[in-house]
N, C-alpha and C positions, 0 to 999 in steps of 0.2 A: 505494500500500501504505499510506504514511504517513496519509496524512490518511484513511482508512478506518480504520484503527487508532488514531489520537488519536477519531478520532468515535465510537467503541466504549466508550474506556476514559472518556471526558468525562461521557460521556451514561452511562456503568455504576456513577460517582460521584456522579452527581445534579447536571447541570452542564452546561446546553446551552452547546456550540461557539459561537453566539454572541455570546451573554453572556463566550464566556473571549476573542474578538477585544480587546472591548471593555476585561477585565479587564487587560489588559496593555499597551492603549495610552499607560497612562500612563509607560512604559517607553522610548517613541518617541524619540532622540534625548540621553538621559542621557549629558550627559558631554560635549556637543560645545562648543565655542566660537565664534571670530569664523568664518564659513564664508571671511572673505577670506584666513583664514591655514590652510590646506590643507595633509592630510599624506594619502600612501601607504597602503593599509591593505584588508587582503581580507575583502572580504564574501560574505555568502552573501544569491543572488539564486534561491533555489530548489533543488526537487529534481536532482540534477547537475548544479548550475552555481555556479561560484562562482568572482570574479570579484576581481582588480587595480583600485579606484577612488581618486581623490582626493575624500578628505570634510574635513570640518572636523574643525582639533588641539580634543584636548581640553583644558578648562582647568579650573580647582582649582572646585569647588563646596560642598563640606563643609568644615570649620578643619582634620580633618587628612589630606586628601585628599594626593599627592602624584603630580607628575605627570612621571614617567621615559621618556625617550629609551630606545628600547628598541635596545638593539645585538645582538641575537641572541633567536632566538626558534625554532619546529618544528612539525612535524608529528604530531600524534600520531593511533595507530589510533582511538580514539575520534570525532577528528574528524570520520572518515569516516560514522562514524553521520550526521552532519546532514549531512553530502556525499548520503547514502542519502534526507535524509528521513525514514529512524528516529525522530528528539526531535523528539518534539513542542514547537508555540509558540515555532517558528523564524519570524521578521520578514525578509522581505527588507530587503535592508542589512545588517542586522546585521554588524559587526566576528567576524571568529573569532578565535582560539588560546587560552589558555589558560598555555601553557608561554614564558617571558621574561625575560629579565633589562636591565635595560641600566644607566642613566647618572642621575640623579638630577636635572630642570630647574628643575622649580618646586615649593612646599608648601606648604602650609595652613600658616595661624597657630598652630592648635595641636600642630603635628607638634613630637614631639620626638623628637632624637636619631639624627636623617635625615641626612645634610650635603649640600648640591649638591654637585654634582663626582663625588660617589663614585658606583661599584658597588653596584648589588643587586639580586639574584635572588629574583622574586615568586610567593608561596604562590598556587599556581593557584586555593585555596580562598580565600576573604573570610572571618576571624574575627576576630568584636570583641573577642575578646582578655579578655573579662570574664562571661561566663555558663557555668552551668554547665559545658559540656561544654569549654569554651576553656581555663577554669580547670584542666581532665587535662588537659590539648594532644592533645582532641581537636579539632579546631581544625574538622575537614570537617562536623561536627557542630553546629556555628555556631546559635544561635536566636536572631540578630538580624539576618544578615544577606541573609536571604531568604525577602521576605515574600507568596511566591507565592503560595494558596491552593492551588492543585490540587494540588501535590507536597506539600502537609500533608492534603488530604484523599484523596490515590492511598494514602501511602505510612506514613500515622499520626502523623506530629509531623516535626518542618522538617529538612532537610539547608543543609549553608552555602551562600550566594551562590559562583559563580564564573565567573571569566570567559571570556568568546568561547562560552558556551557554553549558550542557549537563556533563551528565559525563566520556562523551570522554573526554572532554579538561579540568576533573581534579573536576569535580562538587562542584566550589564554587556558591557561594551565591548572587546575583547580587547586579543592585546596581538601579532597576526601584521601591524604595523603599525608607524608609524615612532616615533610616543608614546601612551601611555595612561594612564587615570584609575588611578591604585591608590586606592580610597579606605583607610581608618585604616593607613595606610603605617606608622606606625612601631609597627604590628601586624602587617603581612604582606610585610616586607621584610625579605631579611637579608643585610647585610655580605658581602661578595667581598672575603677578601683580597686582596693580591698578589701573593703565588705559585701565585694562583688563577686559568688563563682562562676566559674565557666560556664554551669551548669545553667545558667541564669541573661550569663552575656552573652551569649554564642550567639542565642535568636534574637540578637540585637541586626546582627547581619542581613537577615530577608526577613523571616514567618513575623515580627511582630510589626516592625516596619512597614511592610504589605498592608495588612490585616488593619492596620489604625488606619493606613491610605484608603485603604475603600472605605471605612466609612465615615472619614473627614471629604472623603473627595466624592464621593455618592448626595452625602450631608446628612444622615439622623438628625432629627429631632424630638424635645421629648414631647412623649404620648405615641410618636410613630411604633406604627407595626411593621416591621421588619422580615423578611425573610431572607433566607439562606441556602445554596443552592450550592451544595458540597460542606462538610465539616469535617473534614480534612483539618490540619492542624490552622491552614489558613480561616477558613473558617470556624473555628471554636472559637479562637479571640477576636474574629468578627462578630460574632454574638455576644461576645464577653467587654467589648466594646462599645455596641451597640447600647447596653445593657448601664454601660459611662457616662454615654449621651442621653440616656432615661428616656430608651425604649419601653414601651408598655406594652408590645408585642412580641415573641424571634419564635419566629415559624421556621426551624431543621428542612430541608428538604433533604434525603438522602437516605442507605437504607446500612442495611446490619453492616457491621457490628458497629459502626460509627455513632449508630443512633442513642445506641445506648453506655458507651464510654461519654457522649459529651452529656446525654443526661443521668452519668452516671456522677459526673463530678457537677454539674448547676450548681449557682448558688440558692441555700435550704429557702432563706428571705426572696428569691426571685420567683421559686415554683410556680407559682398563678402565673408568669410571663412566659412558660413555655410549652410551645405546643411541635409537636412534631408529625411532617407528610413524611412514609416510607414509598418513595417512588415505583415500586417494585411491585406492592399489593395493588398501584392501580391502574386503570386501564390509559393508555396511551393516543390519544387524539380517537378517539372510539364513538362515537352517535350515542348519548342517552345512557349513557357509564362513567364514574366517578374518572376527572383527570388532576392532575397538581391542581390546573389551572381552576376546575370547576374546587376543591377541597380548599384553592386560596380563597378564593370568596365567601365561602362558607365561614369560615373561620373569620371573614373578616369584614363580617356584618352584608353579604354580601355586594361589597367594592373591590376589597380586595386588598394589600398592603400597601402603606403608603413610599417605603421600598424595598428591590429587588438587591441582592449583592449576589454574582453570580462567583463563585469557587473553587469549579471543578476544572475547565478548564471543555474545549471545543472539539479534542479528537475523540469521544466517548459518545457513537451512535445508539440511540437505544431503537429507532427504526430504521427497516431495510433498506429505505429509499436511499438514506444518505448511507448506510456503510457501504454501500454497492457505490454511489456516487463517491465515495471518499477513497474505495477499491480500482477505481478507473482512474483517481487523478483527474475528476472533476469538477472538484473540491477539497478543500484540505483541511475542513473546518465543516464540520454539523451546527445547525442555528436552531437546534431542538428545543435548547437552556434555555436560546436566548429570545424566542417566541414563549416561551412560558414565562418567562419575568414582565415581558415586553406588554404579555395578554393578562396575566395576572395580576397588575398589580393597579392599583384604583385610576382612573381619570385624573392625568396632570401627575401622574406617578412617578417618580425616578430611578431607575434600573444600573446600578455600576457591574463594569466587566473587570472584574481582576483574574480570573482566571487565563490561562497563556490561550491564545488564537495566532493562528501559527500564519496563519491568509486570506482565502476567501472560501466564500461557503455560499448554499443556493438556500434558494426558499425563504429567504429571511420575511417575514411580515412587517413591510415597513407602510401597511397601508394602516395596521392599528399602530405606528407609530405616532405618523400625524395626525391620524382621526382622532384620536385619542389623545392628543397631547403629553404622548409620554418623554420622557429625560434620558434620553438613552447616552450613558456616559462609560467612555473608556477609562478607564483608572490609572491605566501603564504600567509599564512596571515601576514600582513605589519608590520614590525619591528618600532612599534610607539617608542621605544627609538633613535632608531637612524637619527628622522629626526623633535620629538614632541621639540627639542627647536628652532631649522630654522627655522619654521612653525610660533612657537611665535614669535618668531623677526620678520616674513611677516606680521603678524594682526599687531604689534604693530607699527611697517611700512607705512599703510596703503597698503599696495601691494598686501595681501589676504583678501579677503572677506567672512567672512562665512553665513554672512545674506543673501547671493543671493540663497541660497537655503532653507530658514526657508520660511513654507507655515505658521508652527500653533502655537501656545503656547496654552496648555491643561494641565488641573490640573492632579496628580497623582491616585486622585480618579477616575478619567474618563480615566487612557491607557487600560484598556483591552478594550472597546469602540474604544479607536483609533486603535488596533490591526485591530478589523476589517474593518473600515475605511479605513483606510493603505492597507491591501487586495485587498477590492474590489475598490482602487483608487477612492475613494467618495470624495467630500468636493477638490478638487485637489489639494491632501495632497501632502507634498513632504516632508522636514523636520521638525519634529516638535521642540519644544523645551517643557521640559515635567516638573513644576514649585513644589515642597514640601511647605510644613509650614512653612520649612525653607530658602524662594529661595528669593531673595532681587527684592527689583518692578523691573518690566519692561525696558530693557533698554534701551532706544528711538530708534526707525526706526527697533522696530523691532513688531513681530505680537502680536495683542490685546489677550486677553483669550479668546476661546474658550470654553463655559461648554457646555456639551454631555450631 
């Protein structure tokens, strides 16, 4: 499916896929050091295959580079898109992982304010700090760190480079490894205070700012009814932030085991605000039968929720039409959840998209969007730099608890197995903390180590 969809998209924008292979060839080996100095890292080996292997350790290449010894990383739901082959321009051997923290091992000669031996969390996006967007703290839209021509052609503008997430986002080696090179380190590292363990700080790299941006950017107001489509770690934290913003009802749209996991950790004082919809127990677009849309209307007085936020992604087709079109390369993403949100919210409601959508979709209900005045908002890759200091402050004050997501602690040596278990929704896996040989002892209140 991925190869066909990739070919279709590249042809549609006027690029020959054979040329594309040559275009990304310059990324091969970026950041590699002496092959005699190796480290363990998770690498992409092809569709449905990832593997922990020994690879060369990274080295300082640019003057503002920082080499980090990784003390914690994790697996994100968007990593599964790479596993599935849904993201184009992956090369065999690419090092994965975009959420990580660690101890500074080396700094380039031009790095300022970063100390060797200190702990830092890394923004999943790489931002220059000086361009039009970076000056507004919109770091995910940095104009200087992703030179990929396909991205610019597809999307009509540049987006920032991202660690461990295909050559479409710059081809930077990721952090599911023992060491990682952090370009522009003095702009993309946030110091971790002594009173914040890695198990809390790590998630400032992506999941916490991404969920926060979804709520702030889509806008949740006091008294709102909020429907959340997909309650993995991002959706779970969106629900938590929606409560903080004063939502009077939160509706989780997903299936088991995630609905039970999130419901089981829901704050007791807000139990009356929680509703769940197991989409697998409903019909999909069948006349005179209950659907997600009809259930949303029922739970919200006949009108539907004020806000819907998508935290799932566009690669998961429900019906055979989209499955077939994606298989044939006629579209890269399904519009099914988007239509459920647009049709499900009240007139003049708001629908925010935080899940990953790669390219093009068919059968989108633009008529409902226009006629009913729905605000469809692309939340973008969250601008981590805009929020991470604010969220760190909330963690230190105790008003934000990342532990509510945590289900497992695992070893880097087992992370390939974690990908498959996470994908299969086994072991009630929600958010993992991945330790390396450099990690600190487990923080109190976090899961014990599971060895696979």
